[in-house]
N, C-alpha and C positions, 0 to 999 in steps of 0.2 A: 284446350286450356293454352293459350303462349306464355303463361310464366311458365308454367312445369316443362315444357319444348324448352325455355330457355336456359333453364336451371340444365334440364338433361344434358344439351348440347354443352354447355361451357364447361359441367361436371367432367365430360367427357373431355374436352379437350385440355383439361388440366392433368386428369390421368395420363391422356398422350405425351403429355408431356413429360410428365412423371416417368412413365415409360422407356422414352428415349434417355432420358438421363440416368436410371439403370442401364441401358444398354449400350451406353455411351463409359460409361466407368468399368463397365465389365470386357467391354473389347478392349479399351484403352489400358486395362488394368490400375487404374487410380487404389493408390492406397489410403483406408478411411482409417483412421486411429480414432478410437472412444475411449480415453483417457488409460488403462493399459493394454485396452483389448483393441486386433487390429482384426475389423470385420472382414469375413473372407467373401471374394469373389462371387463367386456360386450364391452367396445370399440378394447378389445383383441381378444375377438370372431369374433367379426366383421373384423377388420384385418387379422384375420385367415384364413378364408373363404375366403378374398378376394384374398388374395396373394396364397392359395389354388388353385382359381379359374386360378386367372393367370401364374402360373406355369404348371398346366393342360395342358391348352391352348397352351403357347406356345410349351408344350413337344408334343401336338399334332402337330402343324405347324412344327416343326422341325421334324417329322416324314413323314409328306409328302412332305417333299421340300428335 
């Protein structure tokens, strides 16, 4: 199914970009403030790992399709 493979590839690429953004934020220690709350940098490490995992998963599914 070409449409499923395209969907999975695009999803994987977007997740990879999100993982890179989280990684850049965590390494550079960029502050993020939402209202009175400062988002901890550790949350970006978790987000980077989760997004990278989803990206790898989607790429592997796209390869099998």
